[in-house]
Each structure stands twice: as structure tokens, then as C-alpha cells.
N, C-alpha and C positions, 0 to 999 in steps of 0.2 A: 461207667467209664465210657462205654460206647456212645451214650447220649451226649456226654460232654464233648467228645471228639466230633460228633455230628453237628453240634451247635457252634463249633469253633469257627470264627469268622475267617474267610479267605482274604488275604491281603488284596487290595484293589490294584488295578493296573497302574493307576496314577502314582503309586508309591515308587514304581521302578522307572518312571519317566523323568527326564531332565527338564521338564517343562515347569516353570514357576506359575505362569498365568498366560491367558490369551486376552489381549485387549487392543483396541485401536487398530484392528486389521493386521495385527502381527502376533507372533509367538515370542514370549519372553522366557528365555532359558534361565536355569538356576545360577548360571555363571555370569548373568548379566548381558549376554549376547542376545541379538534379535534375529528372528526369521520371518520372512514373508513368503507366501505360497502363491504362485501364478498358475492359473489353469490355462492351458494352451491348446488351440485347435490342431488338427492334423491336416496334412495335404497328401494327395495321391501322387506320389513322385513319378510312378511308372506311367501315368497318363500325360505327363508333361512332355512338351516337345524337347528336342536336344538343346535348343537355345535357352528354353526356360529352365531346364535342369542345370545348365552351366551357370545361369544367373543365380539360381538358388545356392549352388555350391559356393560361388563367389561371395554371396551375402553371408553364408554360414562361416566361411573363413574370416571374413571381415568382422563378424560378430564375435568370434572366438578371440581374435587379436585385440578386440576392444575391451575385453573383460579385465577388470582390475582385482577381482577376487573370485575364488572358486564358486561354481554353481553345482547344485545337485539336480539331476533330472530323474524324475520318478514316473513310472508307468504302472498304472493299476488296472487290473482286470477284475471286474466284479459283475455279479448277476444284475441284469437290467431290471430296475424297479418300475413296473408299469401300472402300479396301483392307482396313482393319480389320473393317469390317462384313461384307465378303465372306468373310473368313477365319472369322468367327463362324458364318456360314451353312454353310460347308464343315465346320466342326467339329460343328455340329448334325446335318448329314447323316450324317457318319461314325458318330455315337453313337445315331442313331435306330433303335429296335428294330422299330417298326411299319413294314412294307414300303410301305404306301400313303403314310404321312407322309414316308417317305424319298424316294419318287418325287416327291411334291409339293415337297419342299424342294429336290431337284435341279432341278426345272423352274423354280422361283422363282429359284434361283441363276443358271441360264442366262439367264433374262429380264433380271435386273439386270445381269449381265455384258454382255449384248448392248446394253442401254440405255446403259451407260457408254461402250461402244465407238462407238456410232452418233452420239452427240451429246455435246457438252461441257456437262455439268451444272454450272452456276455457283452459287456460294453467296456471299451478301453478309454481310460482318461490319462491325459498327459499333464504333468506338473513340473514347474521349475521352482526350486527353492532358492531364494536369495537370502544371504546371511549378512549380518553386520557385526564384526568383532572389533571393538575399539582398541587402539594401540595400548591403552593401559592394561587391558586384559591379556594381550599377547605377551607382555613383559612380566606377568606374574609367574611366580614359581609354581611347580607342581603341587607342593604342600598347601600353598595358599588357595589354589584352585580347588583342591580337595576339601579344604575347610569351608570354602564358600558353598560347595555343593551340599555339605552337611548342615549349613546354617542358612536356610533360604530367607529367614527374617532379615538377616544382615543385607542380603542382596535386594530385598524389597525396599529397604531404607535407601540404598544406593540408587535404586531405580527411580525413586521419586525425584531425585536431584538431576539425574543424567538421562532419564527416559526420553524427555522431549527432544533433546539434542540428537540422541541416538536414532530416534524414530525419524527425524528429519533426514539425517544422513542416509538411513536405510532406504527411504523413498526416493532420494536423489539417485541412488544406485538402481532402484527398481525402474525409474523412468528410462535409464539408459538401456536396461535389459528389454523393456517393452519396445523401445525404438529398434533395437537389433532384431527382435522377433518379427516385428512388422516388416522389416526390410526383406524377410524371407517369405512374406505373404501369409504369415501366421497371425491369427487373431488370438489375443491374450487379454486376460483380466485378472486383477489381484483379488484374491478371496477376502471377503470381509470377515469380521469377527464371528458372526453366526456360521458362515460357511466353513471357517477354520475349525470351529468346535465340532461341527457335524463331520468333517473329514477325519479328524482324529478319533472321534467317537465311533464312526463306522469302521475305521481301520483297526482299532484295538478291541472292538467288540462286534465282530462280524455277525455272529449268530444272534446276539441280543438285539442289534440294530434292525434286524429283519422284522421283528415283532413290536419293538418299542421305538417309535419315531421321536426324534429330538424336538423339544419344545422351543419356539422362538424365544431367545433370551430377553427380548424386549417386552415379552408378556409375562415374564417371571416376576413374582412379588418378592423382592429381596428385603430381608430385615436389616435395619440399620444397626 
């Protein structure tokens, strides 16, 4: 009896998500609505002059007034992954022909490695989630929305007919948001499909993602 319980499969996280699929740089929800995620830079507001701060305030107010749909702002704090950076330093050490520079590179590598081990270096990332909910979805009843959530195949069929139009409308909205963010001196970029998958994978599987890196979806061999 104990063996049967031990071998019982744990339901995957995906079962509890409202995501139908991720494609064409956006997230398709089970109710047919779309989401896009924009990663945004930060600014040190305290270091700005009074005139610069007032300009940022004015741009922010103008940005809020220009919105025609709700936005979601997400701030994530996660441990900084320096594995790729450390590998580049190791490669530089191996190819260094100057003995003095090679020793200095090795000392720097050891310093960074010890720094990572001694303390958790956290990095903050800022995201803006832009959604598109067509009018047809807003008018649907609660029971129809519930039925759609339980019947993702039906939504997929709808998606094939309406996805292109909804995707276009979503990115028109995204262009306006990007323009508003730029007016505040913020750099912003829309996450592509690979980056979206990695974001959700790392968010819902924080422990696993430390040891198992995502594979580039373009390198996957998918069966037809």
C-alpha cells in the first residue's frame, strides 16, 4: 500500500494554471484572452534633480491617463545566476597567454565564486503585463466562462480563427505602453516566446530551475 502511494504521480503545476499555450511572443489564456509581458529597466529616482523628478512625475501621470485597459506591474526578486558569467571567466583564464593576467583572472574568479557562496545576491526584475480581452469575452456569462475553462479544446478551435486579430490588437496596445514607458526614461522590451516560457518555468519551479536549465525551444525536436 505504501509503495502504491509513493509511486502516485503528483499533479503538475500546469494543471492549475489558466494558460492554454505560449506562442508568438504572447500567452494565450484558456478563456481566449491574451497576455504579453514587458521587461522594464529601473531608474534611480533619488539621484535625479528636482526638475528631472517633476518631469518623470508628469510623464507618469500622462502615461496613466493614456491607458485604455488595466495593467499589471510585477516585481520579482530572485537569486542572481552568475553561472554563465563564471564560465566566461574560466574560459578567459584558460586562453590567457600572459601569466600575470592569468593569475589575476584566477584570483578574480575565486573572489566572485566565494562571494556567491557566502551570500545570496538578489536581483530585482520589473515586468509590465499587458492584456487583451475582446468585447465578446466581456459579454459572456459566468457559466459560459466556466465551461470554456473546462473545455480548452473548444478555446483552441476559437483561437485559430481569432488569434491573428487579437494578437494584432494586443501589440497595438503594447506599442502605446512602450511609448509611455519611454517617455519616463525607461527602457523596455517585449519578452519573446522563449523568454516567456523561461519566466513562467522559473516562477513556478524555483527550486528545479536552479539545477535544470530550460532548453531553447527552437532546438527541440517536436513530433508531428
